[in-house]
N, C-alpha and C positions, 0 to 999 in steps of 0.2 A: 472511460472504462465502465461507467455505470450502465451503458447500453449493451454491454456484453461483447464488445469488439476488443478482445484482449490483445490480439496481435497488433492492431493499430495503436492501441493505448501504449503497449510496450515500446513500439517504435517512437511514439511521441516522447515518452519518458527517457528513452536513450538519447534523443536529441537534446532534451532539456538538461539531462545529466552532463552532456558534453559542453553545453553552454555555461553551466555553473555546477560543478560537482559537489559543492558545499551545501546544497539545499537538501536537508534531511527528508522532507516529504516526497521529493522526487524519487529517492532511493526506496522509500517505503512503498510508494505506489507502484514502482517498477517491480519490486519484490512480489507484490500481490498479483500484478498482471502476469508475471512469469509463472507463478504458482498456479494460477487459474488455467494456464496453458499446459500444465503438467511439468514444467521445468523447475523442479524443487531445488536442485543444486544452484541454479542461477538465482532463484528467489532468495535462498538462504544467504548467498554471497551479498546480494543487495541489502538484505535485512541486517547483516553484520555491519555494513558500512553505515546504514541509517542509525543503528544503535551507537556507533562510535561518534557520529556527528551530534547526536542528542541523547545522551545516556539516560536522562530522566523520562524519556518516552519509552517506557519499558512494558507497556501493556495496551490492550485495546481500550482501556479506560480513557486514554488521551482523546478519544473521539467523542466521548460523552460531553454534553453541554457545548457543542459546537453549533454555529448557526444552522448548518444543514440538518443536524439531528432534531431540530425543532419542527421540521417539515416531515410528516409521516412518509410521503412518497420518496423524498430524498433519503431519509433514514433507511427505508426498506431497500432501496437500490444500493446504498453504501454497504449495508449488511450483506447483501447477496454477492457483492463483487469485491470491493477493497477488503472488508473485514473477513470475508470467507477466504480470500487468498492468503491473508496473514494467518488465519487459523490453520490453514493447510501447512504452513511453515512452522507451526508450533508456537506462534506468538501468543503469550498468555492473555487471558481475558482481563484479569485484575492485577 
C-alpha cells in the first residue's frame, strides 16, 4: 500500500482476511486502502471489525514507536497511505 497501489493492496488484504479473519491489522490496513480509494463505507465497516478484534487499538498512536516509524522514509510513506486512509475514516490521532 505504501507505493500507492491501493486497489492491489485492498485485493491482497481481502485474500489475507479470508485466510484468517481474526488478524486485526489486516482489517485496519484494508480499511485504509478502501478509504484511499474513496470507499468510506467499506473502510468504516473494516475499521469496526478491527476495533472489535483489538479494542485497545483506538487511535493512530498505536503506530508510534513501531520499528518502521524509526525510518524516516518508511514513516513518511506510512503517514501518506495507511495513516491518511485511517484519518479519512475518522480514526482519532490520540
